[in-house]
matplotlib code that plots the C-alpha trace (Angstrom):
import matplotlib.pyplot as plt

x = [52.4, 54.8, 54.0, 56.3, 57.3, 56.8, 60.0, 58.2, 56.0, 56.7, 55.0, 57.7, 59.6, 56.3, 55.4, 58.9, 58.4, 55.0, 56.4, 59.1, 56.6, 54.4, 57.3, 58.5, 55.0, 54.8, 58.0, 57.3, 53.8, 55.1, 57.8, 55.5, 53.2, 56.0, 55.9, 52.3, 50.9, 48.4, 46.2, 44.4, 41.5, 39.2, 39.0, 41.0, 44.8, 46.8, 50.3, 52.3, 53.8, 51.5, 49.8, 46.1, 44.5, 44.0, 40.4, 39.4, 43.0, 44.9, 48.0, 49.9, 52.3, 54.8, 56.7, 57.7, 57.6, 55.0, 55.3, 52.4, 50.2, 47.8, 44.3, 42.4, 42.4, 46.2, 47.0, 45.7, 45.1, 47.5, 45.9, 45.8, 46.4, 45.0, 42.5, 41.7, 38.6, 39.1, 36.0, 34.5, 37.8, 41.1, 44.5, 47.6, 51.2, 51.9, 52.2, 55.5, 55.8, 58.9, 58.8, 57.8, 58.4, 58.0, 58.7, 55.5, 51.8, 49.9, 50.0, 49.1, 52.5, 55.5, 57.5, 54.4, 54.2, 57.7, 57.0, 53.8, 55.8, 58.1, 55.1, 53.9, 56.7, 54.3, 54.9, 58.6, 59.8, 60.9, 57.3, 55.8, 57.9, 56.7, 53.1, 53.6, 55.0, 52.1, 49.6, 51.3, 51.2, 47.5, 46.9, 48.6, 52.0, 54.2, 57.5, 58.5, 61.5, 62.0, 63.7, 64.5, 64.8, 67.3, 69.8, 69.7, 65.9, 65.5, 68.0, 66.7, 63.1, 64.1, 65.9, 63.2, 60.6, 62.9, 63.3, 59.5, 59.5, 57.2, 54.4, 55.3, 56.1, 59.5, 61.8, 64.9, 66.1, 68.2, 68.6, 69.3, 68.8, 72.0, 71.5, 73.1, 70.7, 69.2, 65.5, 63.6, 61.1, 62.5, 64.6, 68.2, 69.4, 67.0, 69.1, 72.7, 73.7, 76.9, 79.2, 81.1, 81.1, 83.8, 81.4, 78.8, 81.1, 82.1, 78.5, 77.7, 80.7, 79.6, 75.9, 77.1, 79.2, 76.1, 74.2, 71.7, 70.5, 70.4, 71.3, 68.7, 70.2, 67.9, 67.8, 70.3, 72.9, 75.3, 76.3, 79.6, 77.7, 75.6, 78.8, 80.6, 77.6, 77.0, 80.7, 80.9, 77.6, 78.5, 81.8, 79.8, 77.5, 74.4, 72.1, 71.3, 67.7, 67.4, 64.7, 64.1, 61.7, 63.3, 64.8, 68.5, 68.6, 67.0, 69.5, 72.4, 71.2, 70.6, 73.9, 75.9, 74.4, 71.8, 70.0, 66.4, 64.8, 62.1, 59.3, 59.6, 55.8, 54.8, 57.0, 54.3, 56.0, 55.6, 56.7, 60.4, 62.3, 61.4, 65.0, 65.8, 62.7, 63.6, 67.2, 66.0, 63.6, 66.2, 68.6, 66.0, 66.6, 63.7, 61.5, 59.1, 56.9, 54.8, 52.1, 49.1, 50.3, 49.3, 47.9, 45.3, 44.9, 43.9, 40.9, 39.9, 39.7, 37.7, 35.2, 35.1, 36.6, 35.0, 38.0, 39.9, 37.7, 37.8, 36.9, 39.3, 42.2, 41.0, 41.2, 44.9, 45.9, 46.1, 43.4, 45.6, 47.5, 44.3, 42.9, 46.1, 46.0, 42.5, 43.3, 46.3, 44.0, 41.2, 42.5, 44.0, 43.3, 45.7, 48.6, 52.0, 52.4, 49.8, 51.1, 51.9, 48.7, 47.4, 50.4, 50.7, 47.1, 47.6, 50.6, 49.8, 48.2, 50.8, 53.7, 52.1, 51.2, 54.7, 56.1, 53.3, 53.9, 57.7, 58.0, 60.2, 60.6, 58.0, 57.9, 55.0, 55.8, 53.8, 55.8, 53.4, 53.3, 53.2, 50.1, 46.9, 48.8, 48.1, 50.0, 46.7, 45.6, 48.5, 49.6, 46.2, 45.6, 48.9, 48.1, 44.6, 46.0, 48.1, 45.2, 42.9, 45.3, 45.6, 48.2, 46.6, 45.6, 47.6, 50.7, 50.1, 49.9, 53.1, 54.8, 53.7, 54.9, 57.4, 59.0, 59.3, 60.8, 63.6, 64.1, 64.5, 66.9, 64.6, 64.1, 62.3, 59.4, 56.8, 55.1, 53.1, 55.1, 56.6, 59.8, 59.0, 58.6, 55.0, 53.8, 50.2, 47.1, 43.4, 40.9, 37.2, 35.7, 37.7, 40.1, 40.5, 37.0, 37.2, 40.7, 42.1, 39.9, 39.3, 43.0, 41.8, 40.0, 42.6, 41.0, 43.9, 47.6, 50.3, 54.0, 56.7, 54.0, 52.7, 49.1, 49.0, 45.4, 42.6, 39.1, 39.6, 40.8, 44.4, 46.0, 48.8, 48.6, 49.1, 52.2, 51.3, 48.0]
y = [11.4, 12.2, 13.4, 15.9, 14.6, 17.0, 16.9, 18.4, 15.4, 12.0, 10.5, 11.7, 8.4, 6.5, 9.0, 8.5, 4.8, 5.1, 7.5, 5.0, 2.3, 4.3, 5.1, 1.5, 0.3, 2.9, 1.9, -1.8, -1.4, 0.6, -1.9, -4.9, -3.5, -3.5, -7.3, -7.3, -7.7, -4.9, -4.8, -1.6, -2.7, -0.8, 2.9, 5.1, 5.0, 8.1, 6.8, 10.1, 9.5, 12.1, 9.3, 8.7, 7.1, 3.4, 2.5, -0.5, -0.8, -3.0, -2.0, -4.7, -3.7, -6.1, -4.7, -1.2, -1.7, -1.7, -5.0, -4.7, -1.9, -2.0, -2.9, -5.6, -7.9, -8.1, -7.8, -10.4, -9.9, -12.2, -14.6, -13.3, -9.7, -6.8, -5.5, -1.8, -1.0, 2.0, 1.6, 5.0, 6.7, 7.7, 6.3, 8.5, 8.6, 10.2, 14.0, 15.8, 19.4, 21.1, 24.0, 23.3, 25.0, 22.6, 25.2, 27.1, 26.1, 28.9, 31.4, 35.0, 36.5, 34.2, 36.1, 36.2, 32.4, 31.9, 34.4, 32.5, 29.2, 30.8, 31.0, 27.5, 25.0, 22.2, 22.8, 22.6, 23.4, 19.9, 18.6, 21.5, 20.4, 16.8, 18.0, 19.8, 16.7, 14.6, 17.1, 16.9, 13.1, 13.1, 15.4, 12.9, 14.7, 11.7, 13.6, 17.2, 19.5, 21.5, 24.8, 26.7, 25.5, 24.8, 22.2, 19.8, 19.7, 19.4, 16.5, 14.7, 14.9, 13.7, 10.7, 9.7, 9.8, 7.6, 5.1, 4.9, 6.5, 9.3, 9.3, 12.1, 13.1, 11.9, 14.9, 16.3, 19.3, 22.4, 23.4, 27.2, 29.6, 31.3, 35.0, 38.4, 39.2, 36.9, 36.2, 38.4, 36.7, 33.2, 31.4, 32.6, 29.1, 29.0, 31.3, 32.3, 35.8, 36.0, 39.0, 37.8, 35.2, 33.3, 33.2, 31.7, 28.9, 28.2, 27.9, 25.5, 23.3, 23.3, 22.4, 19.6, 18.1, 18.3, 16.2, 18.5, 17.3, 20.7, 24.4, 27.2, 30.5, 33.2, 37.0, 39.8, 37.7, 39.0, 37.3, 36.4, 35.0, 32.7, 31.5, 30.7, 28.9, 26.8, 25.9, 24.8, 22.9, 21.1, 20.1, 18.5, 16.8, 18.7, 21.1, 24.7, 26.0, 29.8, 32.2, 34.5, 37.3, 40.2, 39.6, 40.6, 38.0, 35.4, 36.1, 35.9, 32.7, 31.0, 32.1, 31.0, 27.5, 27.5, 24.2, 25.0, 28.5, 29.0, 31.6, 32.8, 33.1, 35.1, 38.1, 40.8, 42.3, 42.1, 39.1, 38.3, 39.0, 36.5, 35.8, 34.9, 32.6, 30.9, 30.4, 28.8, 26.6, 25.6, 24.7, 22.4, 24.2, 23.5, 26.4, 26.2, 29.2, 29.0, 31.0, 30.4, 31.2, 34.9, 36.0, 33.1, 32.4, 35.9, 36.3, 32.7, 33.4, 36.6, 34.5, 31.8, 32.9, 29.8, 27.8, 29.1, 27.1, 23.9, 21.0, 18.6, 21.1, 21.6, 17.9, 18.0, 20.5, 20.2, 22.3, 25.0, 25.6, 25.7, 28.4, 30.4, 30.0, 31.2, 34.3, 35.1, 35.2, 37.4, 40.4, 38.3, 41.0, 43.3, 40.9, 42.2, 39.1, 40.5, 44.0, 43.6, 41.7, 44.3, 43.9, 40.2, 39.7, 41.9, 40.0, 36.5, 35.2, 36.6, 35.3, 31.8, 31.6, 32.7, 29.5, 27.4, 28.6, 28.5, 24.7, 25.0, 22.2, 23.2, 21.8, 22.2, 23.9, 25.9, 27.8, 26.1, 27.0, 30.7, 32.7, 30.8, 28.6, 25.4, 22.1, 20.3, 22.2, 24.2, 21.8, 21.1, 24.9, 25.4, 22.6, 24.0, 27.4, 26.0, 23.9, 26.9, 28.9, 26.3, 23.6, 20.2, 18.5, 15.4, 17.6, 19.3, 15.9, 14.8, 18.0, 17.4, 13.8, 12.6, 16.0, 16.8, 13.4, 14.3, 17.6, 15.5, 13.2, 10.3, 8.3, 5.6, 8.0, 9.9, 7.3, 4.1, 1.6, -1.8, -1.5, 2.0, 2.8, 2.4, 5.9, 6.0, 8.1, 7.6, 10.4, 10.5, 10.9, 12.2, 15.1, 15.8, 17.1, 19.9, 21.3, 18.9, 20.1, 16.4, 16.4, 18.3, 15.2, 12.5, 9.3, 6.8, 7.4, 4.8, 5.6, 3.0, 0.3, 1.4, 2.5, 5.7, 6.7, 4.5, 5.5, 8.9, 7.7, 8.2, 5.0, 6.6, 9.1, 12.8, 14.5, 16.9, 15.2]
z = [139.9, 142.7, 146.2, 147.7, 151.2, 154.1, 156.2, 159.1, 159.7, 161.1, 158.0, 155.6, 155.5, 154.8, 152.1, 150.5, 150.5, 148.9, 146.3, 145.4, 145.1, 142.8, 140.6, 140.5, 139.6, 136.9, 135.3, 135.7, 134.2, 131.3, 130.4, 131.0, 128.3, 125.8, 125.7, 124.6, 121.1, 120.3, 117.2, 116.2, 114.0, 111.7, 111.0, 108.6, 108.7, 107.9, 108.0, 107.9, 104.5, 102.7, 100.8, 100.6, 103.7, 104.1, 105.0, 107.2, 108.3, 110.8, 112.7, 114.7, 117.4, 119.0, 122.0, 121.1, 117.3, 114.5, 112.8, 110.2, 108.9, 106.0, 104.9, 106.8, 103.8, 104.0, 107.7, 110.1, 113.8, 115.7, 118.2, 121.8, 120.7, 122.8, 120.2, 120.1, 118.1, 115.8, 113.7, 112.8, 113.9, 112.4, 113.3, 112.9, 114.0, 117.4, 116.9, 117.4, 118.6, 117.4, 119.8, 123.4, 126.8, 129.7, 132.3, 131.4, 131.6, 129.9, 132.8, 132.1, 132.7, 132.4, 135.1, 137.3, 137.1, 138.5, 141.3, 142.1, 142.3, 144.9, 147.2, 146.5, 147.3, 146.7, 143.0, 142.4, 138.9, 138.1, 138.8, 136.8, 133.9, 134.3, 134.4, 131.1, 129.4, 130.8, 129.4, 126.0, 126.0, 126.9, 123.9, 121.5, 121.4, 121.9, 121.2, 121.7, 121.3, 124.5, 123.7, 126.9, 130.5, 133.3, 132.1, 135.0, 135.3, 131.6, 131.2, 134.3, 133.1, 129.6, 131.1, 133.5, 130.8, 128.6, 131.5, 132.0, 135.4, 134.3, 131.8, 129.4, 125.9, 124.6, 124.8, 123.2, 125.2, 124.7, 128.3, 128.8, 125.9, 124.7, 124.1, 124.5, 127.3, 129.9, 129.3, 131.7, 134.0, 133.5, 136.1, 136.0, 134.9, 132.0, 129.9, 129.5, 128.7, 126.7, 126.2, 123.2, 120.5, 122.4, 125.4, 123.1, 122.0, 125.6, 126.7, 123.9, 124.8, 128.5, 127.6, 125.3, 128.1, 130.4, 127.8, 126.0, 122.6, 120.8, 121.3, 121.5, 120.2, 121.4, 120.9, 120.4, 118.7, 116.1, 112.9, 114.6, 117.6, 115.3, 113.5, 116.8, 118.3, 115.2, 114.9, 118.5, 118.3, 115.1, 116.6, 119.4, 116.8, 117.9, 116.0, 116.6, 116.7, 116.6, 117.9, 114.9, 114.0, 112.0, 108.6, 109.4, 112.2, 110.0, 107.2, 109.6, 111.2, 107.8, 106.3, 109.3, 109.2, 112.0, 111.5, 112.4, 112.0, 114.6, 114.9, 111.4, 110.8, 113.9, 113.4, 113.4, 110.3, 106.5, 104.6, 104.2, 101.1, 98.4, 97.6, 101.2, 101.5, 98.2, 99.4, 102.6, 100.7, 98.2, 100.9, 102.6, 105.9, 108.2, 109.3, 112.3, 111.9, 115.2, 113.6, 116.0, 119.5, 119.4, 116.1, 115.9, 119.6, 120.5, 118.2, 118.8, 122.5, 121.9, 119.9, 122.6, 126.0, 127.5, 126.1, 129.1, 131.4, 129.3, 131.7, 130.1, 130.6, 134.2, 134.8, 133.9, 136.6, 140.4, 142.0, 143.5, 140.2, 138.2, 140.5, 140.2, 136.4, 136.2, 138.3, 136.1, 133.0, 134.3, 132.3, 129.5, 126.7, 128.5, 128.9, 127.8, 125.7, 123.2, 123.0, 119.3, 118.4, 115.9, 113.5, 114.2, 113.2, 110.1, 108.8, 110.0, 106.8, 104.3, 106.4, 106.8, 103.1, 102.1, 103.7, 102.4, 98.8, 99.0, 99.1, 102.2, 104.7, 107.4, 110.8, 113.2, 116.5, 118.9, 121.6, 123.9, 127.6, 126.8, 127.9, 127.1, 124.7, 126.6, 126.1, 125.5, 122.3, 121.0, 118.3, 116.7, 116.6, 114.8, 112.4, 111.8, 111.0, 108.2, 106.9, 106.9, 104.8, 102.1, 103.1, 102.3, 105.6, 104.8, 104.3, 107.6, 109.3, 107.6, 108.8, 112.4, 112.3, 109.6, 109.0, 112.8, 113.3, 110.8, 112.6, 115.8, 114.0, 114.9, 111.7, 113.7, 114.5, 112.5, 110.3, 110.8, 108.9, 109.8, 111.8, 113.1, 116.8, 117.8, 118.5, 117.5, 118.3, 117.6, 117.1, 116.4, 112.9, 110.0, 110.8, 107.0, 106.8, 109.3, 108.9, 111.6, 114.5, 115.5, 116.5, 119.6, 120.8, 121.1, 122.5, 122.5, 122.9, 122.4, 122.8, 122.2, 122.3, 125.7, 125.9, 128.0, 127.2, 126.0, 125.0, 126.5, 129.9, 131.1, 132.3, 134.3, 137.1, 136.6, 138.2, 141.1, 141.6]

ax = plt.figure().add_subplot(projection="3d")
ax.plot(x, y, z, "-o")
ax.set_aspect("equal")
plt.show()
């Protein structure tokens, strides 16, 4: 979307003016659409409330709100509406990803990606992050929880998307991860290493003043660290999400009041203690298991390595970055990211089924941006894994929409009902028949009443193009 001006040429001023014009037109176009009336006509409506679908439905949007949704016999198309034909298709709420990394794009080695960026100044990190959010939006992910990135760039990107300056998924952001050790390979300002629980509280207070939406508690933290971080965050009226694998960390995080328990289905270890799982479920504490990003992705890629050259994915990258990405994945089986893949594959099904059978509040998140875990298909893969293992497909959709909206503290999102914000996607056929695979082929994307993709064609330019 943006063009990086070259300060060494006499055309830099002209380029800057063109850039400003493009951004102004984008924002103006987006907000102009919000005054339109849109009617989505025909097709099957899955409204995100875990109730049976409505066939031959009509959804009416005015501005950024849904004003009517129901069967065609009850909902009339207003005169002059922009009609979107959904016959033979399925209409759903915009998807929400509860675990996203905008600073990553699926590169083979995370640290290697940031080293590569140093040699390619035409791809500054803030524009890489914008590209990630654009890719999410084109895949039907209209909202996302970004859990780990530089504070300034994360907050700026969130705000620019909200203003309509950039086409991207609606974000809530954590900024830097708070941990006992800085996350190796990431930019220095993407994580904060603390030496004491008091350090943790101070970092939380600082991040809250900067304007983050949530706190991401990462690895190596003590029980006292979790307690201090939670207390400081709650005093600032923000939630804590924690990066958790082993049972002691999960127990400490849960018992000290961490609000969202992340990664608890991809631990590469046997199932958790039934008593702990039951306590988490009984408390209604949301878990975001992120089960697919290694244990399912690895064997799926062995079965179909051609997925790494997906032409639709290629169309959503600038040429130079795509070539670098392909080079980084040439020896993908040997990536350090998959060093624990044997145990992760062994325990993936029991861990996932444990959460399915527990009755816990399950959010859908992906850890997307990690190696081969592309923004364009991470969420539908995660949803399919749960469906394959026995969670009803309608429930999976509800978890990726209404439940994730609650995790975001956005009650206006997640369902297609009158009065809700108009975040809607359209996919071909019936995704309930094939374990949600059709969610990998999103044809139309509407966010806040603005059409960003229609009949498979993006309507706004790609960042870094």
